[in-house]
LUMKEGU-260076 format. One line per 3 residues: their letters; for each residue x, y, z of C-alpha. Coordinates in pm, 1 decimal, m for minus. Last residue first. Layout:
A) X:Y:Z | ...
***
This chain:
VME) 3080.6:m2910.7:2600.3 | 2896.6:m2659.9:2386.3 | 3008.0:m2554.4:2039.7
RAY) 2824.6:m2257.2:1896.4 | 2724.3:m2209.8:1536.4 | 2624.7:m1884.3:1373.4
MSP) 2395.3:m1777.6:1099.8 | 2338.0:m1420.8:987.0 | 2059.1:m1305.5:761.7
REE) 2168.1:m1115.5:455.0 | 2115.4:m746.8:392.4 | 2166.1:m643.6:29.4
LFE) 1790.6:m623.3:m33.5 | 1742.6:m360.2:235.4 | 2043.9:m152.4:135.0
DLG) 1908.5:m120.5:m219.7 | 1552.2:m53.4:m101.0 | 1637.6:238.2:125.6
EIE) 1390.8:477.5:m37.1 | 1111.3:307.6:m230.1 | 1028.5:489.8:m549.9
FFE) 685.4:581.3:m678.5 | 512.7:633.8:m1011.0 | 158.2:757.3:m1056.9
EKA) m49.4:695.2:m1365.6 | m323.1:913.2:m1511.6 | m122.1:1230.4:m1480.8
GYS) m340.2:1542.1:m1487.7 | m115.4:1754.7:m1270.5 | 248.5:1658.3:m1282.4
KTL) 400.8:1529.7:m960.7 | 493.9:1174.8:m1047.0 | 788.8:1056.1:m835.3
RNV) 613.8:995.1:m503.9 | 845.8:866.6:m234.5 | 775.8:552.2:m30.6
ILT) 1001.6:523.6:275.6 | 1147.1:198.2:409.5 | 1147.9:71.4:767.6
KTL) 1310.0:m264.8:843.2 | 1182.0:m493.2:1117.0 | 1358.0:m786.9:1283.2
GAG) 1199.2:m949.9:1587.7 | 1257.0:m1302.3:1457.3 | 1036.7:m1219.5:1159.1
LNV) 1127.3:m1000.7:864.2 | 855.9:m742.7:926.3 | 872.3:m468.3:663.7
NLR) 749.2:m135.3:794.9 | 672.8:58.3:478.1 | 652.8:426.4:561.2
HDI) 467.7:695.7:366.9 | 214.1:783.4:638.9 | m62.1:993.7:486.9
TPW) m147.2:1364.5:472.2 | 92.4:1469.2:193.9 | m83.5:1234.1:m57.1
FEE) m443.4:1348.8:8.9 | m442.3:1705.7:m125.5 | m282.6:1610.6:m460.3
WAD) m503.3:1299.4:m472.7 | m818.5:1509.3:m417.6 | m711.3:1739.6:m698.9
MTL) m667.3:1445.7:m936.4 | m988.3:1266.9:m832.9 | m1232.0:1558.5:m830.0
KRL) m1212.5:1933.7:m846.0 | m1451.8:2087.8:m1094.2 | m1325.4:2220.3:m1426.8
MHY) m1653.1:2170.2:m1621.6 | m1474.1:1986.0:m1901.7 | m1203.4:1782.1:m1726.4
ELI) m1337.1:1719.3:m1376.7 | m1711.9:1738.9:m1423.8 | m1704.7:1554.1:m1756.0
AGY) m1477.4:1285.1:m1609.9 | m1710.6:1244.4:m1311.0 | m2012.3:1214.6:m1542.5
RTP) m1840.0:939.2:m1738.9 | m1749.9:738.3:m1427.5 | m2085.9:823.8:m1269.3
AAK) m2284.6:674.9:m1562.9 | m2559.6:918.3:m1659.8 | m2919.8:811.0:m1597.7
KGN) m2965.2:869.7:m1224.9 | m3281.6:691.5:m1110.9 | m3222.2:754.9:m740.3
LRI) m2877.4:591.6:m731.4 | m2658.1:476.8:m1017.9 | m2341.7:294.0:m919.4
DRI) m2098.3:294.9:m1209.6 | m1774.2:202.3:m1039.3 | m1428.4:354.0:m1081.4
IGI) m1450.2:710.6:m955.7 | m1104.4:721.5:m797.3 | m847.6:447.6:m742.0
LIS) m698.8:170.1:m956.9 | m433.1:m38.8:m785.8 | m113.7:m215.4:m879.8
SGS) 104.8:m463.6:m693.5 | m180.0:m697.8:m605.4 | m100.6:m921.2:m901.8
SGM) m459.2:m908.8:m1031.7 | m480.7:m533.6:m983.8 | m671.8:m404.7:m680.3
KYG) m983.1:m195.7:m740.3 | m1059.9:123.2:m554.5 | m1353.6:340.4:m458.9
ASA) m1570.6:635.4:m551.1 | m1896.1:524.4:m716.2 | m2108.7:592.8:m407.3
QLS) m1997.2:957.4:m410.4 | m2086.0:997.3:m777.9 | m2423.0:830.0:m729.0
GTR) m2515.6:1038.7:m421.3 | m2823.9:1191.8:m584.0 | m2736.6:1557.4:m527.8
KRP) m2394.4:1582.1:m364.2 | m2198.0:1890.3:m457.7 | m1903.0:1864.5:m695.8
YEG) m1565.5:1972.5:m551.2 | m1473.8:2332.7:m614.0 | m1243.4:2492.9:m876.1
IRS) m1528.3:2605.1:m1102.6 | m1843.9:2631.3:m896.3 | m2049.9:2372.2:m713.9
SPP) m2425.0:2407.2:m702.8 | m2586.7:2548.8:m389.1 | m2770.7:2337.5:m293.0
YKV) m2652.9:2052.2:m275.9 | m2490.2:1857.2:6.3 | m2116.4:1819.6:65.1
GIK) m2020.9:1454.2:9.6 | m1773.3:1506.3:m273.4 | m1477.2:1570.1:m40.5
HKL) m1584.3:1300.2:208.9 | m1614.0:1038.5:m63.7 | m1267.1:1138.2:m188.7
FEA) m1110.3:1098.0:158.0 | m1287.8:764.3:210.1 | m1160.8:635.0:m125.7
FQV) m814.8:772.1:m42.6 | m798.7:588.6:290.2 | m901.5:257.4:133.5
AVR) m656.1:300.0:m153.7 | m366.1:402.7:71.1 | m419.8:102.4:298.8
KLF) m451.8:m130.7:m2.4 | m132.0:0.8:m155.4 | 56.7:m25.3:174.4
RKI) m63.8:m380.5:237.6 | 45.0:m484.5:m113.4 | 383.2:m316.9:m61.0
ERQ) 417.5:m498.7:273.0 | 361.8:m839.9:114.3 | 614.6:m766.2:m160.0
LAI) 868.0:m651.3:98.8 | 822.8:m963.5:311.2 | 859.2:m1183.3:4.2
APT) 1176.3:m1000.6:m105.5 | 1323.5:m1005.9:247.0 | 1283.4:m1384.0:267.5
QTP) 1051.2:m1522.1:529.9 | 1091.3:m1660.3:881.6 | 1399.2:m1446.1:925.9
MAA) 1724.9:m1619.2:1000.1 | 1905.8:m1603.1:1331.4 | 1989.4:m1967.3:1282.1
TYC) 2100.8:m2140.8:1593.2 | 2312.1:m2445.5:1548.7 | 2380.8:m2610.6:1879.2
FLD) 2648.1:m2872.0:1872.3 | 2676.6:m3111.1:2160.8 | 2972.6:m3338.9:2162.6
AIG) 2941.5:m3649.6:2369.8 | 3265.6:m3806.2:2476.9 | 3293.2:m4183.9:2441.0
TNS) 3639.0:m4138.9:2294.2 | 3644.9:m4374.5:1997.8 | 3268.3:m4423.0:1946.2
SEA) 3211.0:m4046.5:1937.6 | 2861.6:m3960.3:2046.4 | 2684.9:m3699.2:1838.5
NKK) 2394.2:m3507.3:1986.9 | 2239.0:m3254.8:1752.2 | 2033.1:m2952.4:1838.7
VSP) 1844.0:m2745.5:1582.0 | 1717.7:m2396.8:1652.8 | 1450.9:m2183.7:1492.1
M) 1396.1:m1832.4:1627.6
***
């Protein structure tokens, strides 16, 4: 907690007045702290989802997968291609089968092959994995404002339609959070 002390000696009375200004202000603004925590949240969700998806498509072949099941692992290219990519601003993220890593001489690009499996051959993949994954994670944003102050916000999913390519979220408690102002007080000491 920052504090500033000032000694002022009055030339008329010779009495020293000591003023102690203590600012109970956070070390960062709420907006900056929130933005930083949103980026951490997105990255945490992306890393966990990539691992979740890799696990789901990591079951060995044979037998072949059937309609409504996750694809079975043959070469490992599809599993290796699961991941995430942060947007340039850090406030958006791309998750799923996003890289074209071809293992063991695989000719088809995993991003294209994954889309064929999911949308034409009706195998479970990114969208089904996301539907299973979202309820299992912690949806809290714990925003550290410094000086021992922490505010907890909740991330709610707004997009619930199957097949959506973009997800939208709301942050519960955001209005009250941004209205809070740090307090400052002064104390006179003699």
